[in-house]
C-alpha positions as CSV (number, residue, x, y, z in Angstrom):
1,X,179.7,124.2,28.4
2,X,178.9,127.5,30.0
3,X,179.8,129.0,33.4
4,X,177.8,128.8,36.3
5,X,177.3,131.5,39.1
6,X,179.8,129.6,41.2
7,X,182.5,129.9,38.6
8,X,182.4,126.3,37.6
9,X,181.5,124.9,34.2
10,X,177.9,123.4,34.0
11,X,177.0,121.3,30.9
12,X,174.3,122.9,28.3
13,X,172.0,120.3,28.9
14,X,171.8,121.4,32.9
15,X,170.8,124.8,31.8
16,X,168.4,123.3,29.5
17,X,166.7,121.3,31.7
18,X,166.5,124.5,34.5
19,X,165.2,126.6,31.5
20,X,162.1,123.8,30.9
21,X,161.9,123.3,34.5
22,X,161.6,127.3,35.2
23,X,159.1,127.6,32.5
24,X,157.0,125.1,33.2
25,X,156.8,126.6,37.2
26,X,156.2,130.0,35.9
27,X,153.6,128.9,33.6
28,X,152.0,126.7,36.5
29,X,152.4,129.4,38.9
30,X,150.8,131.8,36.5
31,X,147.9,129.4,35.9
32,X,147.5,129.3,39.9
33,X,147.1,132.9,40.1
34,X,144.6,132.9,37.3
35,X,142.6,130.0,39.5
36,X,143.1,132.3,42.7
37,X,141.8,135.3,41.3
38,X,138.6,133.6,39.7
39,X,138.2,131.8,43.2
40,X,138.5,135.1,44.8
41,X,136.0,137.1,42.7
42,X,133.3,134.0,43.6
43,X,134.1,134.3,47.3
44,X,135.0,137.4,48.3
45,X,134.3,138.8,51.7
46,X,136.7,137.8,54.6
47,X,138.5,135.0,52.6
48,X,139.4,138.0,49.8
49,X,142.6,139.2,51.9
50,X,144.0,135.5,52.6
51,X,143.8,134.7,49.0
52,X,145.7,138.0,48.1
53,X,148.1,137.3,50.3
54,X,148.6,133.8,48.8
55,X,148.6,135.5,45.4
56,X,151.4,137.8,46.1
57,X,153.3,134.6,47.7
58,X,152.9,132.9,44.4
59,X,153.7,135.8,42.5
60,X,156.8,136.3,44.3
61,X,158.2,132.8,43.8
62,X,157.5,133.2,40.5
63,X,159.5,136.4,40.0
64,X,162.3,134.5,41.6
65,X,162.2,132.1,39.1
66,X,162.2,134.3,36.5
67,X,164.9,136.3,37.9
68,X,166.8,133.1,38.4
69,X,166.7,132.1,34.6
70,X,167.7,135.6,33.4
71,X,170.1,136.8,35.6
72,X,171.0,134.0,38.2
73,X,171.1,134.5,41.8
74,X,173.3,137.1,42.6
75,X,172.9,140.6,41.9
76,X,175.9,143.6,42.8
77,X,175.0,147.1,43.6
78,X,177.8,149.5,44.8
79,X,179.8,146.4,45.8
80,X,177.4,145.1,47.9
81,X,176.1,141.4,46.9
82,X,172.3,140.6,47.1
83,X,171.1,137.4,46.4
84,X,167.9,138.5,44.6
85,X,166.5,134.9,44.2
86,X,166.5,134.6,48.0
87,X,165.1,137.9,49.0
88,X,162.1,137.1,46.8
89,X,161.5,133.6,48.0
90,X,161.7,135.2,51.7
91,X,159.1,137.5,50.7
92,X,157.0,135.1,49.1
93,X,157.2,133.0,52.4
94,X,156.3,136.0,54.4
95,X,152.8,136.3,52.2
96,X,152.5,132.7,52.7
97,X,152.5,133.0,56.4
98,X,150.2,136.0,56.5
99,X,147.8,134.1,54.1
100,X,148.0,131.4,56.8
101,X,147.2,133.7,59.6
102,X,144.4,135.1,58.0
103,X,142.6,131.7,56.9
104,X,143.4,130.8,60.7
105,X,141.8,133.8,62.0
106,X,138.6,133.1,60.0
107,X,138.4,129.3,61.3
108,X,138.6,131.0,64.8
109,X,135.8,133.3,64.4
């Protein structure tokens, strides 16, 4: 048994499952970024910015997953507690919204 971030005992198998799922999600996300970059090179033009924001959103989510795997969610700086995972996921959501806005403006023009 290991100690979870909430101070409760968690079975090792749960941590192994989280590790496997986290690694799988990271690899899938990196593969998605690779495909998006290839697509962006072929398409370019007005769609380029929308795809770049989407890539940044995926990247922020990947970093959130990696952060959680190694450092859990909480980080304390000078007595102030930050939920880094939540902040990175929020940043990713902002990039997804910007990407959606760019795609919608392409459709309207």
